[in-house]
N, C-alpha and C positions, 0 to 999 in steps of 0.2 A: 504494500499499499504506500502511495505517495501522498504527503499532505503538505501542502504549502499554506502558511499563516502569515497574513499581512506583509506579504513579500513586496518590497519596494527597492527600486534602483534608479538613481539619477546619473547623468553625465554632464561635465562641464562643457558648455559651448561657447566660452568666451565672453570677455566683458564682465567677468562675475557672474553670468548667469548659468543656469543648469536646466537641463531638459529631462523630465521623467520619463524614463522608458518603460518602466513597470510600477504601477500605483496600486498598493494595498490588494494584492492578489490573494484571495483565499480559494483554495482548490483542493479537493479529495479525490483520488483515483483509487478505487479498490483493486486488489490484486487481480490481475488477469484482463482488466479493462483495456480497450483499445480506443484511444481518445484522438480525434483529430482536431487541429487546430487552425483556425483560419482568420484573416485579417488583412487590412491594406498594408502597404508599405509604412514603417514607422509605427505599426500597432503595437510591437512589444513582443512578438512571436518568438523570434530568434533570442532576443535578449532573455526571455523566460527560460529558454532551453540553456543558455549560458549559465544563467543562475543555478540551474538544477544540476547541471554538470560540474559546476565548480570554476568555470573559466572566468566567471565574474562573482564578485563578492557582493551580497545585497547591502544596503545602507540600512535596511530594517527588515525584521521579519524572521521567519524560520522554515527550515526544509527538514521533513522527517522521510525517512525511507524505512519501510518495515518496523516502525516504532521506535527507530533510532535517530536522532537528532544528528544531521551531518552538515549543518549549516557552516561550522567551523573546519570542515575537512577540506583539504586541498583537492585539486582536480585529479592528481595521479591516485589518491587514496580512494576517491569515488569511483575511479575507472574500474576497480574491482568488482563493482555492483552495476554499474551503468554502462551499457553499450551505445554508440552513437554512429549514425551515418550521415555525412554531411552533403550539401547539395553539389559540391564540386567532387566528381569522381577522384580527382588526384589527391584530395586532402585525406582520405580515410586509409590510404595505402602508401607503401614506399615503392615507388615506381623502379628504383635500381634494382631492387630485391625481386627474387622469383616469387611465383605464386606460393610454393610450399614453404618458403621462408617467411612470407608475410602470415601465412596460417599458423606457423610456429610461433611467431610473436605474439599473435591474437591469443593462442591457446595458453601462453604463460602469463597473460595479463592478471595482475593482482596477486600472483604467486611468488614466493621466495625462489630466487633463482640462484644457479650454481654453475660452474663451468662444466661443458659437455657439449655433445653434439646437438645442434639446434633441431636438426631433422634426422630421426632415426627410422629405420625400415618400418617399424611398427606405425610410426606417425604417418608415414608416407602412404601407407596402405589405407590408413583410416582417412586421410585427407581424399584420396582417389574416391573412396565410397561416398563421402560426404559430397564432392563436387559432381559426381555422377548425377545425383539427384536434380541438378540443375539443369541437365540436358543441353549444356552450352559446349561440351567438349573440353572443359577445364580439366578434368581428370586426366587428359593426355599432355597437358601443357604446365605441369607442375614445376619445370626448371625454367619456364619462360619468364623473362623479366616482366613485371606487371606494367611497365610503361608501354608494353607492345600490345596490351589488350585493348579491345574497344571500350567506349563509355559504359556500355550496357554490361559487358562483362566485368568490368571493374567495378562498378556500383553493386553488382550481383556478389562479387567477392567481398566487398566491403560489408555488405549485410551478413554474409556467413561469418565473416570475421568478428562483427560486433555481437553475434547471438551464439556462437560456439560454446562459450562458457556458462550459457544460460543466466544472463544477468537479470537482476531484480527489476530492472528498467530499462527499455528501449527508447532512445530518443531519435527520431527521424526529421532531420532538418531540411525540408524541400528535397528529399534526396532523388526526386525523379525530374526536378526541374530543368536540368541541364541535358535531358535525354529527348531524342525524338518521340513523337507519341506513341508508335508501336512499342519501341523499347520500353518507355515509361509503364505502359500496361503490363509487359512482361515482368518488370521489376516489382510493380504493385502485386500481381499474382504471386509472385515468389515471396513477397513480404507478408501477403495474407496467409500463405501456406505455413511459413516458419513461425509467425507470431502465434497462429492456431495450435500448431504442433506442440510448441515448447509452453504455450499459456503464458506469454509475455505480457506484463503491463507496459503499454506503450503509449507514447505521446508522438504524434505526427502532424509537423507543420507542413501546409500546403497552401499555395495560391489557387489551385484549382478547385472550385466548389463542387464539381461533380465528383471528383476523387474524394473530397471531404465526406461526402454523403455514401459514397460507394464503400469506402474502408471503414473498419471499426463498428463500434456501437454507441458512440457518443460523439458529439460536435460542440466544441465552444468556439467563440467568435470573440477576437480581442480588439479594442479600439482605443487609441490614446492610453495604452498601458493598462487597460481594465478587460475584465470579462464582462462582456455586455449581453452575451447570449450562451445558453447552455441547454442543449437539447439531446434527449436520448430515448431509448425505448420505442413505443408506438408511435409517439409524435415524431420522432425522426424517421422512423421507417416510411411513412407515407409523404415524407416532405420531397419537394423538388427544389431546384436552384432558385427558382423564382420565389418560392415560399421562404427561402432562407433570406433573400434579399429583402423581401416585404417584411419579415420579422425585424430585421435591422433597422428599416427605415421607421416602424412602428415605435421600435425601443428608443432609438436615438433622435428622432425627429428630423433625420437628413437621410440624403442617398449616398450610397457608395460610389465614388468617382474613380477608384483605382482600376485602371484598364486591364491590368494583369489579373486581378481578382475577377472582373467581369467576363473576361474572356477565356480564362482558364490557361 
């Protein structure tokens, strides 16, 4: 379970002024729930994920994961319990290292390490079986530098790396935004399968409203650093993109003008 209490984060913008990126956010996500997060540019979505992962420190508020207050934990310590896939396929992997070397690093995340071979024969066989499930042929490219993979292959590998240790929380930061529509749908299908198979508690940020309603079982909308909509269950199941936009307009008294959000 993830519990955010009064989470607040500001950034200096010059001239002694500050911008509030996340403002007094309270959010509880039960174990195993898959939540999609939408909102215009500057709504606070990525900042929220950065606060949860430990990349940013909150000005105020607390973060609890599975009943433990992790607010004061550094990013590296949280990485043992939190998996993350970024928008840029280059960010979640080491391009100069091979596929199997990247997987080995991911498998050791959060564990005590010692000197020894990074990729053993047993690990290599395990990686082959794991990658074969992707049906992308990566099980035959274990010794290929990751930089030579396509964007979709690299993002699929990033997802496997982020989830192979069964994290308590999975953060997906617009992880299909840099992909073409066909590849994006393939990665989303893989995401749904992995999250369902492992029962992962998941937060997925997206600009695509259709994807936000297609994936998971709960959708929240952020605006000016706050959660302004939170829909789940039967209400969300029958919702269309138009319904979502209309709910925002009724709630905020204004229309969304972000073209990325409207066009997906």
